[in-house]
C-alpha positions as CSV (number, residue, x, y, z in Angstrom):
1,M,-17.4,44.0,26.3
2,T,-18.1,47.0,24.6
3,T,-15.3,48.3,22.2
4,R,-14.9,51.0,24.5
5,N,-13.7,48.6,27.0
6,K,-12.0,46.8,24.4
7,G,-9.9,50.2,23.7
8,L,-9.2,50.7,27.1
9,S,-8.1,47.1,27.5
10,A,-5.7,47.2,24.4
11,L,-3.9,50.3,26.7
12,G,-3.8,47.9,29.6
13,M,-2.0,45.4,27.8
14,A,0.7,47.5,25.9
15,M,1.5,49.2,29.2
16,R,2.1,45.6,30.5
17,A,4.1,44.8,27.7
18,G,6.2,47.7,28.0
19,K,5.0,49.3,25.0
20,L,3.5,52.8,26.4
21,I,5.2,56.0,27.5
22,T,3.4,58.6,29.2
23,G,4.1,62.3,30.0
24,E,4.2,65.2,28.2
25,E,8.0,65.5,27.9
26,T,8.8,61.8,27.7
27,V,6.0,61.7,24.5
28,L,7.0,64.7,23.2
29,K,11.0,62.9,23.1
30,A,9.4,59.5,21.4
31,V,7.9,61.8,18.6
32,R,10.9,63.7,17.9
33,A,12.9,60.5,17.9
34,G,10.5,58.5,15.7
35,K,9.5,55.8,18.4
36,A,6.1,57.0,18.8
37,C,3.7,55.0,16.4
38,L,0.6,56.6,18.1
39,V,-0.3,59.6,20.3
40,L,-3.6,59.5,22.8
41,V,-4.6,62.7,23.8
42,A,-7.8,62.5,26.6
43,G,-10.5,64.2,25.7
44,D,-10.4,66.8,28.8
45,A,-6.8,67.9,27.9
46,S,-6.7,71.7,27.5
47,D,-6.4,72.9,24.2
48,N,-3.2,74.5,24.1
49,T,-1.9,70.5,24.4
50,K,-4.0,69.2,22.3
51,K,-2.8,71.7,19.3
52,K,0.8,71.2,20.6
53,F,1.0,67.3,20.1
54,R,-1.5,67.9,16.5
55,D,1.1,70.0,15.5
56,K,4.0,68.1,16.5
57,C,2.8,64.5,15.3
58,A,1.8,66.1,12.3
59,S,5.4,67.6,11.3
60,Y,6.7,64.4,12.0
61,G,4.1,62.1,10.6
62,V,2.7,59.8,13.6
63,A,-0.7,59.2,14.1
64,I,-2.8,61.0,16.8
65,A,-6.3,60.5,18.1
66,E,-8.4,62.1,21.3
67,A,-10.4,59.9,23.2
68,Y,-11.5,59.1,26.7
69,D,-10.4,61.1,29.6
70,R,-7.6,61.6,32.1
71,V,-9.0,59.3,34.7
72,Q,-9.8,56.4,32.2
73,I,-6.7,56.2,30.8
74,G,-5.0,56.1,33.9
75,Q,-6.9,53.5,34.9
76,A,-6.5,51.1,31.7
77,I,-2.7,51.6,32.7
78,G,-2.6,51.2,36.1
79,K,-1.5,54.9,36.9
80,E,-2.8,58.3,38.1
81,M,-4.5,60.3,35.5
82,R,-2.8,60.6,32.2
83,V,-3.4,63.0,29.9
84,L,-0.9,61.9,27.3
85,I,0.1,58.5,25.8
86,A,2.5,57.5,23.1
87,V,2.2,53.8,22.2
88,T,5.6,52.8,20.4
89,D,4.9,49.4,19.1
90,Q,3.1,49.1,15.5
91,G,1.0,46.4,16.6
92,F,-0.7,47.6,19.8
93,A,-1.1,50.9,17.9
94,K,-2.8,49.1,15.3
95,M,-5.1,47.7,17.7
96,I,-5.7,50.4,19.5
97,Q,-6.4,52.6,16.4
98,N,-9.0,49.7,15.1
99,Q,-10.8,49.9,18.6
100,L,-11.1,53.6,18.2
101,S,-12.2,53.6,14.6
102,D,-15.2,51.7,15.9
103,Q,-16.3,54.1,18.7
104,A,-18.2,57.4,17.5
105,E,-17.0,59.9,19.8
106,V,-13.4,59.3,19.0
107,E,-11.9,62.1,17.2
108,Y,-9.0,61.5,14.9
109,I,-6.7,65.0,14.8
110,D,-4.8,65.4,11.3
């Protein structure tokens, strides 16, 4: 299994465990409430969305990464296309970050 697939598989496991939040407003609420451990933004998200969440995560001290595309993320979690995901469990967040750090095409947004 490639590193890319392992990262997507970890997203699927987090979803089944109930540790993911999707959707712009709910992700934003999780970041503000301190519940988000990692925010994942699809690479094909709009520049406005990327900037909004980059700024918001920076001000609340939440890790953020840009990876995959909306179709891959949606398929990994068994939903329609998804642009934003918040991981609410530190263990899953660390696992996903480790998988993403092994990928060359992932851009961490700091």
